[in-house]
C-alpha positions in Angstrom: -0.2 -0.1 0.2 1.1 3.6 -0.4 2.2 5.6 2.2 0.1 8.8 2.9 1.8 12.1 3.4 -0.1 14.0 5.6 -0.8 17.8 5.0 1.6 19.0 7.8 4.5 17.4 6.5 3.8 18.3 2.9 3.6 22.1 3.8 6.9 21.7 5.5 8.9 20.0 3.0 7.1 22.9 0.3 8.3 25.6 2.9 11.8 24.5 3.3 12.0 24.5 -0.8 10.7 27.9 -1.0 13.2 29.0 1.8 16.1 27.3 -0.6 15.0 29.1 -3.4 14.7 32.5 -1.7 18.2 32.2 -0.6 19.5 31.3 -3.8 18.0 34.1 -5.6 18.8 36.7 -3.0 22.3 35.7 -3.0 22.5 35.8 -6.9 20.7 39.4 -6.9 23.4 40.5 -3.9 26.5 39.3 -6.0 25.1 41.0 -9.2 24.8 44.3 -7.5 28.1 44.2 -6.0 29.9 42.9 -9.2 28.0 45.9 -10.8 30.6 48.4 -9.8 33.7 46.7 -10.6 32.6 46.1 -13.8 31.6 49.7 -14.4 35.1 50.8 -12.8 36.9 48.2 -15.2 35.3 49.7 -18.1 36.0 53.2 -17.3 39.9 51.8 -16.9 40.0 50.4 -20.5 38.7 53.4 -21.6 41.0 55.6 -20.2 44.0 53.5 -21.3 42.8 53.7 -25.0 41.9 57.4 -24.8 45.5 57.7 -23.4 47.4 55.6 -26.1 45.5 57.8 -28.6 45.7 61.2 -27.3 48.3 61.2 -24.2 47.2 63.4 -21.1 44.3 64.8 -23.2 41.3 63.1 -21.3 40.1 62.8 -18.0 36.9 60.5 -17.6 34.4 61.3 -15.2 31.5 59.4 -14.2 29.0 56.8 -16.0 26.5 58.0 -17.7 22.9 55.9 -17.4 22.0 54.8 -20.7 18.2 53.6 -20.5 18.1 51.4 -23.4 18.5 47.7 -24.4 21.9 48.4 -25.2 23.1 48.7 -21.8 23.9 45.2 -22.3 26.3 46.0 -24.8 27.7 48.9 -24.2 28.7 51.8 -21.7 28.9 55.2 -21.6 31.0 57.7 -19.5 31.4 61.4 -19.1 34.9 62.9 -20.3 36.7 66.2 -20.2 39.1 67.3 -23.0 42.1 69.0 -20.8 43.0 70.8 -23.6 39.9 72.5 -24.7 37.9 71.9 -21.3 34.9 70.6 -23.6 32.9 67.7 -22.1 32.5 64.8 -24.4 30.6 61.7 -24.0 32.7 58.3 -24.5 31.4 55.1 -25.1 32.5 51.9 -25.1 30.3 49.2 -27.0 30.6 45.6 -28.5 31.8 46.0 -32.3 31.6 42.9 -34.5 34.6 42.5 -36.6 36.3 40.2 -39.1 38.5 39.2 -36.2 35.4 38.7 -33.9 33.8 41.2 -31.1 35.7 43.5 -29.4 35.2 46.7 -27.6 35.0 49.9 -29.4 35.8 53.4 -28.1 33.7 56.3 -29.5 33.7 59.9 -28.6 30.7 62.2 -28.6 30.7 65.7 -28.6 27.9 68.2 -27.7 26.5 68.3 -31.8 26.3 64.4 -31.4 29.3 64.1 -33.8 30.6 60.6 -33.3 34.3 59.4 -34.0 35.9 56.1 -33.2 38.8 56.4 -31.0 39.9 52.7 -31.2 39.7 49.1 -29.8 40.1 48.4 -26.6 41.5 45.2 -26.4 44.3 45.7 -28.8 47.8 47.3 -28.5 50.6 48.4 -30.7 51.4 47.0 -34.1 48.2 44.7 -34.2 46.0 47.5 -33.1 47.5 49.9 -35.9 47.0 46.8 -38.4 43.5 46.3 -37.5 42.5 49.6 -37.1 43.7 51.2 -40.5 42.2 48.1 -42.2 38.7 48.9 -40.7 38.6 52.2 -39.5 37.2 53.8 -42.9 35.7 51.1 -44.5 34.3 48.8 -41.7 30.4 48.8 -42.0 29.9 47.7 -37.9 32.0 51.1 -37.3 30.1 53.3 -39.4 26.9 51.3 -38.3 27.7 52.4 -34.6 28.3 56.2 -35.5 25.1 56.2 -36.6 23.2 54.1 -34.1 25.2 56.1 -30.8 23.3 59.2 -30.9 20.0 57.6 -31.2 20.8 55.3 -28.2 22.0 58.1 -26.0 19.2 60.7 -27.1 16.3 57.6 -26.1 16.2 58.3 -22.3 
């Protein structure tokens, strides 16, 4: 004969399961919130490295600018001040698909929403010069992002 489980035992087991799931989800949410600050700091450092390689001692990268758009999963935007002329720009790092795989491209945006491609954050030295010279003027992806970034930033 089959064994009958009482309602009391059933609800105890159910509450234990719900409690374990609640603890796991709380832990996941906490870890994602804590890691967001570290993620933004590392992206900011990557942007600073690219700007210093291209134009040494010209840029000062500031705070993170929130983007209210689904593209926040593919990029981040920061406030940057040009030390030479004092103007404030927006600098965006976004994933760009190239012939060599996805790379983090850094773009600068001025007050008139003119977008300039600065470089790739994960390439340095001679390889970076080769890839950038081959792809900067003719790359459809870079041209796509130059047109798309003002729309992303103005969609608040």
